[in-house]
PDB file of N, CA, C and O in Angstrom:
ATOM      1  N   MET A   1      31.002 164.378 -19.688  1.00  0.00           N
ATOM      2  CA  MET A   1      30.577 164.519 -18.442  1.00  0.00           C
ATOM      3  C   MET A   1      31.697 165.043 -17.552  1.00  0.00           C
ATOM      4  O   MET A   1      32.289 164.458 -16.644  1.00  0.00           O
ATOM      5  N   SER A   2      31.850 166.270 -18.015  1.00  0.00           N
ATOM      6  CA  SER A   2      33.069 167.033 -17.255  1.00  0.00           C
ATOM      7  C   SER A   2      32.409 168.343 -16.735  1.00  0.00           C
ATOM      8  O   SER A   2      32.687 169.378 -17.341  1.00  0.00           O
ATOM      9  N   SER A   3      31.525 168.402 -15.625  1.00  0.00           N
ATOM     10  CA  SER A   3      31.045 169.633 -15.218  1.00  0.00           C
ATOM     11  C   SER A   3      32.072 170.557 -14.174  1.00  0.00           C
ATOM     12  O   SER A   3      32.930 170.016 -13.477  1.00  0.00           O
ATOM     13  N   ALA A   4      31.842 171.971 -14.192  1.00  0.00           N
ATOM     14  CA  ALA A   4      32.659 172.613 -13.317  1.00  0.00           C
ATOM     15  C   ALA A   4      32.509 171.997 -11.852  1.00  0.00           C
ATOM     16  O   ALA A   4      33.514 171.967 -11.142  1.00  0.00           O
ATOM     17  N   ALA A   5      31.360 171.530 -11.395  1.00  0.00           N
ATOM     18  CA  ALA A   5      31.113 170.879 -10.208  1.00  0.00           C
ATOM     19  C   ALA A   5      31.844 169.762  -9.849  1.00  0.00           C
ATOM     20  O   ALA A   5      32.396 169.538  -8.772  1.00  0.00           O
ATOM     21  N   LEU A   6      31.779 168.796 -11.260  1.00  0.00           N
ATOM     22  CA  LEU A   6      32.643 167.573 -11.010  1.00  0.00           C
ATOM     23  C   LEU A   6      34.049 167.854 -10.997  1.00  0.00           C
ATOM     24  O   LEU A   6      34.571 167.324 -10.017  1.00  0.00           O
ATOM     25  N   GLU A   7      34.776 168.420 -11.637  1.00  0.00           N
ATOM     26  CA  GLU A   7      36.154 168.901 -11.460  1.00  0.00           C
ATOM     27  C   GLU A   7      36.607 169.441 -10.195  1.00  0.00           C
ATOM     28  O   GLU A   7      37.679 169.198  -9.641  1.00  0.00           O
ATOM     29  N   THR A   8      35.696 170.181  -9.808  1.00  0.00           N
ATOM     30  CA  THR A   8      36.112 171.052  -8.530  1.00  0.00           C
ATOM     31  C   THR A   8      35.920 169.920  -7.099  1.00  0.00           C
ATOM     32  O   THR A   8      36.609 169.968  -6.080  1.00  0.00           O
ATOM     33  N   TYR A   9      35.051 169.163  -7.315  1.00  0.00           N
ATOM     34  CA  TYR A   9      34.726 168.064  -6.220  1.00  0.00           C
ATOM     35  C   TYR A   9      35.901 166.846  -6.312  1.00  0.00           C
ATOM     36  O   TYR A   9      36.201 166.163  -5.332  1.00  0.00           O
ATOM     37  N   LEU A  10      36.469 166.697  -7.544  1.00  0.00           N
ATOM     38  CA  LEU A  10      37.327 165.799  -7.679  1.00  0.00           C
ATOM     39  C   LEU A  10      38.646 166.268  -7.158  1.00  0.00           C
ATOM     40  O   LEU A  10      39.371 165.438  -6.611  1.00  0.00           O
ATOM     41  N   ALA A  11      39.001 167.398  -7.259  1.00  0.00           N
ATOM     42  CA  ALA A  11      40.190 168.062  -6.872  1.00  0.00           C
ATOM     43  C   ALA A  11      40.100 168.293  -5.398  1.00  0.00           C
ATOM     44  O   ALA A  11      41.165 168.475  -4.808  1.00  0.00           O
ATOM     45  N   ARG A  12      39.033 168.311  -4.746  1.00  0.00           N
ATOM     46  CA  ARG A  12      38.771 168.304  -3.477  1.00  0.00           C
ATOM     47  C   ARG A  12      38.946 167.179  -2.827  1.00  0.00           C
ATOM     48  O   ARG A  12      39.477 167.150  -1.717  1.00  0.00           O
ATOM     49  N   LEU A  13      38.445 165.956  -3.554  1.00  0.00           N
ATOM     50  CA  LEU A  13      38.708 164.926  -2.975  1.00  0.00           C
ATOM     51  C   LEU A  13      40.069 164.379  -2.990  1.00  0.00           C
ATOM     52  O   LEU A  13      40.295 163.513  -2.145  1.00  0.00           O
ATOM     53  N   TYR A  14      40.981 164.698  -3.750  1.00  0.00           N
ATOM     54  CA  TYR A  14      42.591 164.510  -3.807  1.00  0.00           C
ATOM     55  C   TYR A  14      43.080 164.956  -2.737  1.00  0.00           C
ATOM     56  O   TYR A  14      43.836 164.262  -2.057  1.00  0.00           O
ATOM     57  N   THR A  15      42.669 166.424  -2.335  1.00  0.00           N
ATOM     58  CA  THR A  15      43.306 167.111  -1.276  1.00  0.00           C
ATOM     59  C   THR A  15      42.986 167.312   0.264  1.00  0.00           C
ATOM     60  O   THR A  15      43.670 167.710   1.207  1.00  0.00           O
ATOM     61  N   ASP A  16      41.541 166.836   0.133  1.00  0.00           N
ATOM     62  CA  ASP A  16      41.007 166.926   1.682  1.00  0.00           C
ATOM     63  C   ASP A  16      40.613 165.693   2.260  1.00  0.00           C
ATOM     64  O   ASP A  16      39.589 165.114   1.899  1.00  0.00           O
ATOM     65  N   ASP A  17      41.461 165.210   3.242  1.00  0.00           N
ATOM     66  CA  ASP A  17      41.440 163.860   4.068  1.00  0.00           C
ATOM     67  C   ASP A  17      40.029 163.517   4.496  1.00  0.00           C
ATOM     68  O   ASP A  17      39.553 162.387   4.382  1.00  0.00           O
ATOM     69  N   ALA A  18      39.322 164.678   5.050  1.00  0.00           N
ATOM     70  CA  ALA A  18      38.058 164.370   5.652  1.00  0.00           C
ATOM     71  C   ALA A  18      36.792 164.257   4.808  1.00  0.00           C
ATOM     72  O   ALA A  18      35.821 163.544   5.059  1.00  0.00           O
ATOM     73  N   LEU A  19      36.981 165.197   3.609  1.00  0.00           N
ATOM     74  CA  LEU A  19      36.104 165.107   2.537  1.00  0.00           C
ATOM     75  C   LEU A  19      36.150 163.601   1.895  1.00  0.00           C
ATOM     76  O   LEU A  19      35.116 162.969   1.680  1.00  0.00           O
ATOM     77  N   ARG A  20      37.439 163.100   1.617  1.00  0.00           N
ATOM     78  CA  ARG A  20      37.773 161.840   0.951  1.00  0.00           C
ATOM     79  C   ARG A  20      37.151 160.712   1.672  1.00  0.00           C
ATOM     80  O   ARG A  20      36.486 159.815   1.155  1.00  0.00           O
ATOM     81  N   THR A  21      37.476 160.870   3.087  1.00  0.00           N
ATOM     82  CA  THR A  21      36.962 159.631   4.047  1.00  0.00           C
ATOM     83  C   THR A  21      35.275 159.685   3.946  1.00  0.00           C
ATOM     84  O   THR A  21      34.683 158.605   3.929  1.00  0.00           O
ATOM     85  N   ALA A  22      34.567 160.836   3.884  1.00  0.00           N
ATOM     86  CA  ALA A  22      33.283 160.580   4.097  1.00  0.00           C
ATOM     87  C   ALA A  22      32.705 160.200   2.438  1.00  0.00           C
ATOM     88  O   ALA A  22      31.695 159.500   2.370  1.00  0.00           O
ATOM     89  N   PHE A  23      33.223 160.571   1.411  1.00  0.00           N
ATOM     90  CA  PHE A  23      33.161 160.301   0.147  1.00  0.00           C
ATOM     91  C   PHE A  23      33.034 158.584   0.189  1.00  0.00           C
ATOM     92  O   PHE A  23      32.025 157.948  -0.113  1.00  0.00           O
ATOM     93  N   LEU A  24      34.217 158.077   0.603  1.00  0.00           N
ATOM     94  CA  LEU A  24      34.296 156.448   0.700  1.00  0.00           C
ATOM     95  C   LEU A  24      33.632 155.951   1.537  1.00  0.00           C
ATOM     96  O   LEU A  24      33.747 154.731   1.657  1.00  0.00           O
ATOM     97  N   LEU A  25      32.943 156.477   2.194  1.00  0.00           N
ATOM     98  CA  LEU A  25      31.873 155.900   3.165  1.00  0.00           C
ATOM     99  C   LEU A  25      30.494 155.743   2.506  1.00  0.00           C
ATOM    100  O   LEU A  25      29.855 154.724   2.767  1.00  0.00           O
ATOM    101  N   ASP A  26      30.011 156.609   1.724  1.00  0.00           N
ATOM    102  CA  ASP A  26      29.054 156.893   0.849  1.00  0.00           C
ATOM    103  C   ASP A  26      29.325 157.817  -0.418  1.00  0.00           C
ATOM    104  O   ASP A  26      29.134 159.031  -0.484  1.00  0.00           O
ATOM    105  N   PRO A  27      29.852 156.905  -1.484  1.00  0.00           N
ATOM    106  CA  PRO A  27      29.983 157.949  -2.493  1.00  0.00           C
ATOM    107  C   PRO A  27      28.840 158.570  -3.296  1.00  0.00           C
ATOM    108  O   PRO A  27      29.024 159.654  -3.851  1.00  0.00           O
ATOM    109  N   ARG A  28      27.810 158.009  -3.375  1.00  0.00           N
ATOM    110  CA  ARG A  28      26.813 158.574  -4.189  1.00  0.00           C
ATOM    111  C   ARG A  28      26.149 159.680  -3.743  1.00  0.00           C
ATOM    112  O   ARG A  28      25.814 160.641  -4.435  1.00  0.00           O
ATOM    113  N   ALA A  29      25.890 159.464  -2.106  1.00  0.00           N
ATOM    114  CA  ALA A  29      25.231 160.601  -1.292  1.00  0.00           C
ATOM    115  C   ALA A  29      26.096 161.907  -1.164  1.00  0.00           C
ATOM    116  O   ALA A  29      25.628 163.041  -1.266  1.00  0.00           O
ATOM    117  N   GLN A  30      27.462 161.597  -0.918  1.00  0.00           N
ATOM    118  CA  GLN A  30      28.208 162.514  -0.960  1.00  0.00           C
ATOM    119  C   GLN A  30      28.405 163.399  -2.309  1.00  0.00           C
ATOM    120  O   GLN A  30      28.325 164.627  -2.323  1.00  0.00           O
ATOM    121  N   ALA A  31      28.619 162.752  -3.208  1.00  0.00           N
ATOM    122  CA  ALA A  31      28.669 163.358  -4.556  1.00  0.00           C
ATOM    123  C   ALA A  31      27.307 164.305  -4.995  1.00  0.00           C
ATOM    124  O   ALA A  31      27.425 165.308  -5.698  1.00  0.00           O
ATOM    125  N   LEU A  32      26.067 163.841  -4.490  1.00  0.00           N
ATOM    126  CA  LEU A  32      24.979 164.620  -4.623  1.00  0.00           C
ATOM    127  C   LEU A  32      25.052 165.814  -3.644  1.00  0.00           C
ATOM    128  O   LEU A  32      24.621 166.905  -4.016  1.00  0.00           O
ATOM    129  N   LEU A  33      25.542 165.669  -2.496  1.00  0.00           N
ATOM    130  CA  LEU A  33      25.611 166.596  -1.576  1.00  0.00           C
ATOM    131  C   LEU A  33      26.326 167.631  -2.062  1.00  0.00           C
ATOM    132  O   LEU A  33      25.837 168.724  -1.775  1.00  0.00           O
ATOM    133  N   HIS A  34      27.627 167.672  -2.899  1.00  0.00           N
ATOM    134  CA  HIS A  34      28.267 168.356  -3.366  1.00  0.00           C
ATOM    135  C   HIS A  34      27.883 168.904  -4.890  1.00  0.00           C
ATOM    136  O   HIS A  34      28.753 169.380  -5.619  1.00  0.00           O
ATOM    137  N   GLY A  35      26.807 168.815  -5.204  1.00  0.00           N
ATOM    138  CA  GLY A  35      26.171 169.297  -6.215  1.00  0.00           C
ATOM    139  C   GLY A  35      26.332 168.608  -7.523  1.00  0.00           C
ATOM    140  O   GLY A  35      26.045 169.242  -8.539  1.00  0.00           O
ATOM    141  N   LEU A  36      26.763 167.367  -7.618  1.00  0.00           N
ATOM    142  CA  LEU A  36      26.756 166.519  -8.804  1.00  0.00           C
ATOM    143  C   LEU A  36      25.663 166.092  -9.229  1.00  0.00           C
ATOM    144  O   LEU A  36      24.785 165.718  -8.452  1.00  0.00           O
ATOM    145  N   SER A  37      25.499 166.070 -10.774  1.00  0.00           N
ATOM    146  CA  SER A  37      24.034 165.243 -11.177  1.00  0.00           C
ATOM    147  C   SER A  37      24.145 163.759 -10.759  1.00  0.00           C
ATOM    148  O   SER A  37      25.173 163.253 -10.309  1.00  0.00           O
ATOM    149  N   PRO A  38      22.949 163.106 -10.960  1.00  0.00           N
ATOM    150  CA  PRO A  38      22.605 161.625 -10.563  1.00  0.00           C
ATOM    151  C   PRO A  38      23.680 161.023 -11.472  1.00  0.00           C
ATOM    152  O   PRO A  38      24.360 160.131 -10.963  1.00  0.00           O
ATOM    153  N   GLN A  39      23.918 161.340 -12.628  1.00  0.00           N
ATOM    154  CA  GLN A  39      24.605 160.715 -13.636  1.00  0.00           C
ATOM    155  C   GLN A  39      26.166 160.895 -12.968  1.00  0.00           C
ATOM    156  O   GLN A  39      26.903 159.910 -12.922  1.00  0.00           O
ATOM    157  N   GLU A  40      26.505 161.891 -12.582  1.00  0.00           N
ATOM    158  CA  GLU A  40      27.787 162.054 -12.116  1.00  0.00           C
ATOM    159  C   GLU A  40      28.386 161.486 -10.823  1.00  0.00           C
ATOM    160  O   GLU A  40      29.556 161.153 -10.633  1.00  0.00           O
ATOM    161  N   ALA A  41      27.219 161.436  -9.866  1.00  0.00           N
ATOM    162  CA  ALA A  41      27.184 160.585  -8.672  1.00  0.00           C
ATOM    163  C   ALA A  41      27.526 159.112  -8.888  1.00  0.00           C
ATOM    164  O   ALA A  41      28.382 158.507  -8.243  1.00  0.00           O
ATOM    165  N   GLU A  42      26.872 158.664  -9.730  1.00  0.00           N
ATOM    166  CA  GLU A  42      27.015 157.346 -10.418  1.00  0.00           C
ATOM    167  C   GLU A  42      28.206 156.853 -10.730  1.00  0.00           C
ATOM    168  O   GLU A  42      28.683 155.833 -10.233  1.00  0.00           O
ATOM    169  N   ALA A  43      28.732 157.557 -11.566  1.00  0.00           N
ATOM    170  CA  ALA A  43      30.189 157.644 -12.180  1.00  0.00           C
ATOM    171  C   ALA A  43      31.061 157.733 -11.164  1.00  0.00           C
ATOM    172  O   ALA A  43      31.895 156.829 -11.109  1.00  0.00           O
ATOM    173  N   MET A  44      31.106 158.677 -10.243  1.00  0.00           N
ATOM    174  CA  MET A  44      32.024 158.744  -8.978  1.00  0.00           C
ATOM    175  C   MET A  44      31.873 157.588  -8.072  1.00  0.00           C
ATOM    176  O   MET A  44      32.896 157.049  -7.647  1.00  0.00           O
ATOM    177  N   ALA A  45      30.702 157.146  -7.727  1.00  0.00           N
ATOM    178  CA  ALA A  45      30.527 155.959  -7.042  1.00  0.00           C
ATOM    179  C   ALA A  45      31.177 154.572  -7.709  1.00  0.00           C
ATOM    180  O   ALA A  45      31.448 153.547  -7.084  1.00  0.00           O
ATOM    181  N   ALA A  46      31.339 154.778  -8.978  1.00  0.00           N
ATOM    182  CA  ALA A  46      32.159 153.592  -9.612  1.00  0.00           C
ATOM    183  C   ALA A  46      33.543 153.711  -9.706  1.00  0.00           C
ATOM    184  O   ALA A  46      34.222 152.789 -10.157  1.00  0.00           O
ATOM    185  N   MET A  47      34.097 154.918  -9.266  1.00  0.00           N
ATOM    186  CA  MET A  47      35.758 155.150  -9.360  1.00  0.00           C
ATOM    187  C   MET A  47      36.287 154.327  -8.863  1.00  0.00           C
ATOM    188  O   MET A  47      35.636 153.677  -8.045  1.00  0.00           O
ATOM    189  N   ASP A  48      37.721 153.958  -9.115  1.00  0.00           N
ATOM    190  CA  ASP A  48      38.623 153.204  -8.404  1.00  0.00           C
ATOM    191  C   ASP A  48      39.078 153.757  -7.126  1.00  0.00           C
ATOM    192  O   ASP A  48      39.932 154.644  -7.103  1.00  0.00           O
ATOM    193  N   ARG A  49      38.544 153.274  -6.047  1.00  0.00           N
ATOM    194  CA  ARG A  49      39.121 153.884  -4.768  1.00  0.00           C
ATOM    195  C   ARG A  49      40.233 153.800  -4.266  1.00  0.00           C
ATOM    196  O   ARG A  49      40.638 154.668  -3.493  1.00  0.00           O
ATOM    197  N   VAL A  50      41.017 152.651  -4.630  1.00  0.00           N
ATOM    198  CA  VAL A  50      42.539 152.372  -4.125  1.00  0.00           C
ATOM    199  C   VAL A  50      43.120 153.555  -5.077  1.00  0.00           C
ATOM    200  O   VAL A  50      43.782 154.375  -4.440  1.00  0.00           O
ATOM    201  N   GLY A  51      43.020 153.794  -6.358  1.00  0.00           N
ATOM    202  CA  GLY A  51      43.521 154.850  -7.146  1.00  0.00           C
ATOM    203  C   GLY A  51      43.228 156.297  -6.636  1.00  0.00           C
ATOM    204  O   GLY A  51      43.998 157.234  -6.849  1.00  0.00           O
ATOM    205  N   LEU A  52      42.168 156.396  -6.013  1.00  0.00           N
ATOM    206  CA  LEU A  52      41.885 157.697  -5.353  1.00  0.00           C
ATOM    207  C   LEU A  52      42.722 157.934  -4.206  1.00  0.00           C
ATOM    208  O   LEU A  52      43.271 159.024  -4.047  1.00  0.00           O
ATOM    209  N   GLN A  53      42.866 156.898  -3.328  1.00  0.00           N
ATOM    210  CA  GLN A  53      43.967 156.948  -2.185  1.00  0.00           C
ATOM    211  C   GLN A  53      45.420 157.176  -2.712  1.00  0.00           C
ATOM    212  O   GLN A  53      46.183 158.034  -2.270  1.00  0.00           O
ATOM    213  N   MET A  54      45.682 156.356  -3.645  1.00  0.00           N
ATOM    214  CA  MET A  54      47.064 156.500  -4.179  1.00  0.00           C
ATOM    215  C   MET A  54      47.286 157.652  -4.585  1.00  0.00           C
ATOM    216  O   MET A  54      48.240 158.280  -4.125  1.00  0.00           O
ATOM    217  N   ALA A  55      46.324 158.278  -5.692  1.00  0.00           N
ATOM    218  CA  ALA A  55      46.625 159.667  -6.408  1.00  0.00           C
ATOM    219  C   ALA A  55      46.710 160.879  -5.113  1.00  0.00           C
ATOM    220  O   ALA A  55      47.468 161.849  -5.086  1.00  0.00           O
ATOM    221  N   ALA A  56      45.764 160.514  -4.159  1.00  0.00           N
ATOM    222  CA  ALA A  56      45.827 161.779  -2.911  1.00  0.00           C
ATOM    223  C   ALA A  56      47.135 161.636  -2.197  1.00  0.00           C
ATOM    224  O   ALA A  56      47.691 162.656  -1.789  1.00  0.00           O
ATOM    225  N   ALA A  57      47.691 160.424  -2.004  1.00  0.00           N
ATOM    226  CA  ALA A  57      48.899 160.202  -1.157  1.00  0.00           C
ATOM    227  C   ALA A  57      49.957 160.956  -2.048  1.00  0.00           C
ATOM    228  O   ALA A  57      50.569 161.888  -1.525  1.00  0.00           O
ATOM    229  N   SER A  58      50.224 160.606  -3.405  1.00  0.00           N
ATOM    230  CA  SER A  58      51.187 161.103  -4.234  1.00  0.00           C
ATOM    231  C   SER A  58      50.828 162.700  -4.380  1.00  0.00           C
ATOM    232  O   SER A  58      51.809 163.350  -4.739  1.00  0.00           O
ATOM    233  N   TYR A  59      49.756 163.394  -4.200  1.00  0.00           N
ATOM    234  CA  TYR A  59      49.807 165.054  -4.407  1.00  0.00           C
ATOM    235  C   TYR A  59      49.949 165.417  -3.271  1.00  0.00           C
ATOM    236  O   TYR A  59      50.071 166.634  -3.136  1.00  0.00           O
ATOM    237  N   ARG A  60      49.992 164.600  -2.064  1.00  0.00           N
ATOM    238  CA  ARG A  60      50.324 165.327  -0.787  1.00  0.00           C
ATOM    239  C   ARG A  60      51.610 165.367  -0.538  1.00  0.00           C
ATOM    240  O   ARG A  60      52.073 166.236   0.201  1.00  0.00           O
ATOM    241  N   THR A  61      52.460 164.322  -1.188  1.00  0.00           N
ATOM    242  CA  THR A  61      54.064 164.269  -1.162  1.00  0.00           C
ATOM    243  C   THR A  61      54.454 165.196  -1.853  1.00  0.00           C
ATOM    244  O   THR A  61      55.420 165.874  -1.502  1.00  0.00           O
ATOM    245  N   LYS A  62      53.751 165.433  -3.038  1.00  0.00           N
ATOM    246  CA  LYS A  62      54.315 166.483  -4.097  1.00  0.00           C
ATOM    247  C   LYS A  62      54.258 168.123  -3.337  1.00  0.00           C
ATOM    248  O   LYS A  62      55.128 168.989  -3.241  1.00  0.00           O
ATOM    249  N   ARG A  63      52.726 168.069  -2.839  1.00  0.00           N
ATOM    250  CA  ARG A  63      52.712 169.463  -2.249  1.00  0.00           C
ATOM    251  C   ARG A  63      53.676 169.582  -1.179  1.00  0.00           C
ATOM    252  O   ARG A  63      54.333 170.621  -1.236  1.00  0.00           O
ATOM    253  N   ALA A  64      53.920 168.874  -0.302  1.00  0.00           N
ATOM    254  CA  ALA A  64      54.756 168.761   0.582  1.00  0.00           C
ATOM    255  C   ALA A  64      56.327 169.436   0.091  1.00  0.00           C
ATOM    256  O   ALA A  64      56.863 170.486   0.446  1.00  0.00           O
ATOM    257  N   ALA A  65      56.762 168.443  -0.796  1.00  0.00           N
ATOM    258  CA  ALA A  65      57.963 168.866  -1.358  1.00  0.00           C
ATOM    259  C   ALA A  65      57.932 170.257  -1.906  1.00  0.00           C
ATOM    260  O   ALA A  65      58.871 170.983  -1.580  1.00  0.00           O
ATOM    261  N   HIS A  66      57.016 170.738  -2.678  1.00  0.00           N
ATOM    262  CA  HIS A  66      56.967 172.082  -3.450  1.00  0.00           C
ATOM    263  C   HIS A  66      56.179 173.199  -2.637  1.00  0.00           C
ATOM    264  O   HIS A  66      55.950 174.333  -3.057  1.00  0.00           O
ATOM    265  N   GLY A  67      55.840 172.734  -1.520  1.00  0.00           N
ATOM    266  CA  GLY A  67      54.843 173.865  -0.893  1.00  0.00           C
ATOM    267  C   GLY A  67      55.398 175.087  -0.473  1.00  0.00           C
ATOM    268  O   GLY A  67      54.651 176.060  -0.367  1.00  0.00           O
ATOM    269  N   SER A  68      56.709 175.191  -0.196  1.00  0.00           N
ATOM    270  CA  SER A  68      57.135 176.497   0.057  1.00  0.00           C
ATOM    271  C   SER A  68      57.784 177.282  -1.773  1.00  0.00           C
ATOM    272  O   SER A  68      58.354 178.371  -1.833  1.00  0.00           O
ATOM    273  N   ARG A  69      57.589 176.691  -2.603  1.00  0.00           N
ATOM    274  CA  ARG A  69      57.739 177.130  -3.856  1.00  0.00           C
ATOM    275  C   ARG A  69      56.531 177.604  -4.610  1.00  0.00           C
ATOM    276  O   ARG A  69      56.660 177.939  -5.788  1.00  0.00           O
ATOM    277  N   ALA A  70      55.486 177.650  -4.073  1.00  0.00           N
ATOM    278  CA  ALA A  70      54.249 177.837  -4.783  1.00  0.00           C
ATOM    279  C   ALA A  70      54.058 179.076  -5.446  1.00  0.00           C
ATOM    280  O   ALA A  70      54.022 180.071  -4.721  1.00  0.00           O
ATOM    281  N   SER A  71      53.924 179.233  -6.711  1.00  0.00           N
ATOM    282  CA  SER A  71      53.873 180.299  -7.556  1.00  0.00           C
ATOM    283  C   SER A  71      52.631 181.295  -7.218  1.00  0.00           C
ATOM    284  O   SER A  71      51.815 180.716  -6.500  1.00  0.00           O
ATOM    285  N   PRO A  72      52.335 182.355  -7.469  1.00  0.00           N
ATOM    286  CA  PRO A  72      50.945 183.118  -7.292  1.00  0.00           C
ATOM    287  C   PRO A  72      49.838 182.254  -7.402  1.00  0.00           C
ATOM    288  O   PRO A  72      49.051 181.903  -6.523  1.00  0.00           O
ATOM    289  N   ALA A  73      49.890 181.886  -8.872  1.00  0.00           N
ATOM    290  CA  ALA A  73      48.618 181.267  -9.132  1.00  0.00           C
ATOM    291  C   ALA A  73      48.525 180.129  -8.490  1.00  0.00           C
ATOM    292  O   ALA A  73      47.355 179.759  -8.390  1.00  0.00           O
ATOM    293  N   GLN A  74      49.380 179.350  -7.963  1.00  0.00           N
ATOM    294  CA  GLN A  74      49.061 178.094  -7.036  1.00  0.00           C
ATOM    295  C   GLN A  74      48.573 178.603  -5.825  1.00  0.00           C
ATOM    296  O   GLN A  74      47.531 178.128  -5.373  1.00  0.00           O
ATOM    297  N   ARG A  75      49.199 179.549  -5.194  1.00  0.00           N
ATOM    298  CA  ARG A  75      48.389 180.391  -3.960  1.00  0.00           C
ATOM    299  C   ARG A  75      47.317 180.632  -3.873  1.00  0.00           C
ATOM    300  O   ARG A  75      46.711 180.415  -2.824  1.00  0.00           O
ATOM    301  N   TRP A  76      46.656 181.233  -5.096  1.00  0.00           N
ATOM    302  CA  TRP A  76      45.726 181.734  -5.290  1.00  0.00           C
ATOM    303  C   TRP A  76      44.633 180.696  -5.144  1.00  0.00           C
ATOM    304  O   TRP A  76      43.715 180.765  -4.326  1.00  0.00           O
ATOM    305  N   TRP A  77      44.870 179.527  -6.207  1.00  0.00           N
ATOM    306  CA  TRP A  77      44.103 178.636  -6.093  1.00  0.00           C
ATOM    307  C   TRP A  77      43.949 177.663  -4.849  1.00  0.00           C
ATOM    308  O   TRP A  77      42.932 176.991  -4.679  1.00  0.00           O
ATOM    309  N   ARG A  78      44.934 177.646  -4.075  1.00  0.00           N
ATOM    310  CA  ARG A  78      44.698 177.157  -2.617  1.00  0.00           C
ATOM    311  C   ARG A  78      43.698 177.938  -1.999  1.00  0.00           C
ATOM    312  O   ARG A  78      42.658 177.418  -1.593  1.00  0.00           O
ATOM    313  N   ARG A  79      43.938 179.204  -1.891  1.00  0.00           N
ATOM    314  CA  ARG A  79      42.806 180.001  -1.308  1.00  0.00           C
ATOM    315  C   ARG A  79      41.558 179.856  -1.708  1.00  0.00           C
ATOM    316  O   ARG A  79      40.642 179.919  -0.889  1.00  0.00           O
ATOM    317  N   LEU A  80      41.346 179.652  -2.958  1.00  0.00           N
ATOM    318  CA  LEU A  80      40.010 179.390  -3.694  1.00  0.00           C
ATOM    319  C   LEU A  80      39.372 178.132  -3.033  1.00  0.00           C
ATOM    320  O   LEU A  80      38.332 178.130  -2.375  1.00  0.00           O
ATOM    321  N   LEU A  81      40.136 177.100  -3.306  1.00  0.00           N
ATOM    322  CA  LEU A  81      39.652 175.672  -2.477  1.00  0.00           C
ATOM    323  C   LEU A  81      39.623 175.644  -1.296  1.00  0.00           C
ATOM    324  O   LEU A  81      38.892 174.787  -0.800  1.00  0.00           O
ATOM    325  N   ALA A  82      40.357 176.512  -0.419  1.00  0.00           N
ATOM    326  CA  ALA A  82      39.884 176.622   0.979  1.00  0.00           C
ATOM    327  C   ALA A  82      38.681 177.379   1.411  1.00  0.00           C
ATOM    328  O   ALA A  82      38.125 177.201   2.494  1.00  0.00           O
ATOM    329  N   ALA A  83      38.324 178.202   0.542  1.00  0.00           N
ATOM    330  CA  ALA A  83      37.152 179.025   0.837  1.00  0.00           C
ATOM    331  C   ALA A  83      35.787 177.797   0.354  1.00  0.00           C
ATOM    332  O   ALA A  83      34.639 178.036   0.730  1.00  0.00           O
ATOM    333  N   TRP A  84      35.992 176.933  -0.218  1.00  0.00           N
ATOM    334  CA  TRP A  84      35.084 176.032  -0.509  1.00  0.00           C
ATOM    335  C   TRP A  84      34.918 174.891   0.778  1.00  0.00           C
ATOM    336  O   TRP A  84      34.020 174.050   0.810  1.00  0.00           O
ATOM    337  N   THR A  85      35.591 174.992   1.440  1.00  0.00           N
ATOM    338  CA  THR A  85      35.882 174.073   2.553  1.00  0.00           C
ATOM    339  C   THR A  85      35.159 174.351   3.652  1.00  0.00           C
ATOM    340  O   THR A  85      35.292 173.668   4.668  1.00  0.00           O
TER     341      THR A  85
END
């Protein structure tokens, strides 16, 4: 169960505070709203929420420490993710 929509949504959950907050309030509905299948939405709803928050905080810290040294590929990926927002 690894679709492109699932992987993209999970990456956005790690990096977008507002999206993550909405997800934590109603995981199934938010997952379905972002194009996941009912099975994927169920799996996302069952995920470890504390782990999600901890991973997001860790990634935020890493981005802050390395933000000025982003490679061209990383900058491209950030622009792509920003376009989805």
